[in-house]
C-alpha positions as CSV (number, residue, x, y, z in Angstrom):
1,M,81.4,164.3,123.5
2,A,78.1,163.7,125.3
3,G,75.5,161.2,124.3
4,V,71.9,161.9,123.3
5,T,70.2,164.2,125.9
6,G,67.5,162.5,127.9
7,F,68.8,159.0,127.4
8,D,70.7,157.5,130.3
9,H,70.4,154.4,132.6
10,I,71.4,154.3,136.2
11,C,70.4,151.4,138.4
12,S,71.6,149.2,141.2
13,E,70.9,145.9,139.5
14,E,73.6,143.2,139.3
15,K,75.7,143.6,136.2
16,I,76.0,140.4,134.1
17,E,79.0,139.4,131.9
18,I,77.4,139.3,128.5
19,I,80.0,137.2,126.6
20,E,79.1,134.2,128.7
21,H,75.6,134.4,127.2
22,K,76.4,134.7,123.5
23,R,74.6,132.1,121.5
24,S,72.7,131.6,118.3
25,L,69.0,131.7,118.0
26,M,68.9,127.9,117.6
27,N,70.7,127.5,120.9
28,S,68.3,129.8,122.8
29,A,65.3,128.8,124.9
30,F,62.9,129.3,122.0
31,S,61.3,126.2,120.6
32,D,62.2,125.0,117.1
33,A,58.9,126.3,115.8
34,E,59.5,129.7,117.3
35,C,63.0,129.8,115.9
36,R,61.7,129.1,112.5
37,I,59.1,131.9,112.7
38,I,61.6,134.4,114.2
39,W,64.2,133.7,111.5
40,D,61.6,133.8,108.7
41,F,60.2,137.2,109.9
42,Y,63.4,139.0,111.0
43,V,65.9,137.6,108.5
44,A,64.5,135.7,105.5
45,R,61.5,138.0,104.8
46,S,62.7,141.1,106.6
47,F,61.0,144.3,105.2
48,S,64.2,146.2,106.1
49,A,66.5,144.2,103.8
50,A,66.9,143.8,100.1
51,T,66.1,140.1,99.8
52,G,64.1,138.2,97.2
53,L,61.7,137.1,99.9
54,A,61.2,140.5,101.6
55,V,57.6,141.4,102.6
56,D,56.9,145.1,102.4
57,L,55.6,146.8,105.6
58,S,52.5,147.9,103.7
59,D,51.7,144.2,103.0
60,Y,51.3,143.8,106.8
61,G,48.7,146.5,106.9
62,W,50.8,149.5,108.0
63,N,51.0,152.8,106.1
64,N,54.4,154.3,105.3
65,S,53.4,157.6,106.8
66,Q,53.6,159.7,110.0
67,S,50.0,158.8,111.0
68,K,49.6,158.2,114.7
69,T,46.9,155.7,114.1
70,D,48.2,153.4,111.4
71,G,51.6,154.8,110.4
72,L,55.1,154.4,111.5
73,P,54.8,156.4,114.8
74,A,51.9,154.2,115.8
75,L,53.8,151.0,115.0
76,E,56.9,152.3,116.9
77,R,54.8,153.1,120.0
78,K,53.2,149.7,120.0
79,L,56.6,148.0,119.7
80,A,58.1,150.0,122.5
81,E,55.1,149.3,124.8
82,A,55.3,145.6,124.1
83,A,59.0,145.5,125.0
84,G,58.7,147.7,128.1
85,I,60.8,150.4,126.5
86,E,59.9,154.1,127.2
87,A,61.4,155.2,123.9
88,F,63.9,153.8,121.3
89,C,67.1,155.9,121.2
90,I,67.6,156.1,117.4
91,V,70.4,158.4,116.4
92,R,71.5,159.9,113.1
93,S,75.2,160.1,113.8
94,K,78.5,158.5,112.9
95,S,78.8,156.9,116.4
96,V,76.7,156.0,119.4
97,K,79.5,155.1,121.7
98,D,78.8,158.0,124.2
99,T,75.0,157.2,124.2
100,L,75.7,153.5,124.7
101,Q,77.8,154.4,127.7
102,Q,75.1,156.6,129.2
103,M,72.6,153.8,128.7
104,G,74.8,151.2,130.4
105,L,75.3,149.2,127.2
106,S,78.9,149.8,126.4
107,Q,80.6,147.6,128.9
108,D,81.3,143.8,129.1
109,R,79.0,143.7,132.1
110,I,75.5,145.3,131.9
111,C,72.2,145.4,133.7
112,T,69.9,142.9,131.9
113,V,66.8,143.7,133.9
114,H,65.7,147.0,132.2
115,P,64.8,147.0,128.5
116,R,66.5,149.7,126.4
117,A,67.8,150.3,122.9
118,V,70.3,152.5,121.2
119,L,70.9,152.3,117.5
120,M,72.2,154.3,114.5
121,Q,69.9,155.4,111.7
122,N,71.3,155.7,108.2
123,Y,71.4,159.3,107.0
124,H,73.2,161.8,104.8
125,V,73.7,165.5,104.9
126,D,72.4,167.8,102.2
127,I,73.9,171.3,101.8
128,D,72.0,174.0,99.9
129,E,73.4,176.8,97.9
130,N,73.6,179.0,101.0
131,E,75.8,176.3,102.5
132,K,73.1,175.4,105.1
133,P,73.3,171.7,106.0
134,K,70.3,169.5,106.5
135,I,70.2,166.0,107.9
136,V,68.2,163.7,105.8
137,S,67.2,160.2,106.9
138,D,67.9,157.4,104.4
139,E,65.5,155.0,106.2
140,S,62.6,155.3,108.7
141,R,63.2,154.7,112.4
142,I,61.2,151.5,112.1
143,H,63.3,150.2,109.1
144,S,66.4,151.1,111.1
145,L,65.3,149.1,114.1
146,F,64.5,146.0,112.0
147,R,67.6,146.3,109.9
148,H,69.8,146.1,113.0
149,I,67.7,143.2,114.4
150,R,68.2,141.4,111.1
151,N,71.9,141.9,111.1
152,S,72.3,140.8,114.7
153,F,70.6,137.4,113.9
154,A,72.3,137.0,110.6
155,H,75.8,137.7,112.1
156,G,75.2,135.7,115.3
157,N,75.6,138.7,117.6
158,T,72.8,137.6,119.9
159,Y,72.9,137.1,123.7
160,F,70.2,135.2,125.7
161,F,70.1,135.6,129.5
162,S,68.5,133.4,132.2
163,N,66.0,136.1,133.1
164,E,64.4,135.7,129.7
165,M,65.9,138.8,128.3
166,C,68.0,139.0,125.1
167,L,70.5,141.5,123.7
168,L,70.7,142.0,120.0
169,E,73.9,143.6,118.8
170,D,74.9,145.0,115.4
171,K,78.4,146.1,114.4
172,D,80.0,147.9,111.5
173,G,83.2,145.8,111.1
174,A,84.8,144.0,114.0
175,T,84.5,146.6,116.7
176,K,82.3,149.5,115.9
177,I,78.9,148.9,117.6
178,T,75.9,150.4,115.7
179,A,73.1,149.0,117.8
180,E,72.4,147.4,121.2
181,I,68.8,146.3,121.8
182,L,68.0,144.7,125.1
183,I,64.4,143.4,125.2
184,P,62.4,140.5,126.7
185,C,62.6,137.4,124.6
186,K,58.8,137.3,124.4
187,A,58.9,140.7,122.6
188,L,60.5,139.0,119.6
189,I,57.3,136.9,119.3
190,S,54.8,139.7,120.2
191,W,56.5,142.1,117.7
192,I,55.7,139.7,114.9
193,G,52.0,139.8,115.8
194,I,52.1,143.6,116.1
195,V,53.7,144.1,112.7
196,D,51.6,141.4,111.0
197,K,48.5,142.9,112.6
198,E,46.0,141.3,110.2
199,H,47.7,137.9,110.5
200,R,48.3,137.6,106.8
201,Y,51.6,135.8,107.1
202,Y,52.0,134.6,110.7
203,N,49.6,133.0,113.2
204,I,51.0,134.4,116.5
């Protein structure tokens, strides 16, 4: 099967063995203060997880709507721009293995120069009485992105490279990859300031 149309990555950059760079957030180049903020925002108070400390996205000043000025599409655009990603490849499917391969994120050695992201979005299929199927999202694209980021930190599936890039990986079980997010490390900090745009919780 083919991956998502329009998403592929071909470059001549050196491919890096990722396993050699697997380490926890606390063992990365982030300062202790930055690690605490990152963990607090992405894990402890993640708006994409059912935790007792979760902060709702609306509390940060964003509308849970399709508004291109203060809704989810606007937030997604700002996050992509800050990370140098043209577009997040967010897929409603049972697998993203073919798309990961197209994007150069399925091997043990990958290009770590160009930011890119492939992730699965939770969904279900509704079938009406005429037996016509309809794909229904169980979460927004933004919630999907941050759910995968939370899981990557919580499960220790994080990789930090010498060029100040990081790979955040999420899995379903031991082997099925559900997300690969390659972004500049600085994006993890800038994204906090973008989400908490009114600086209600974090002084970034």
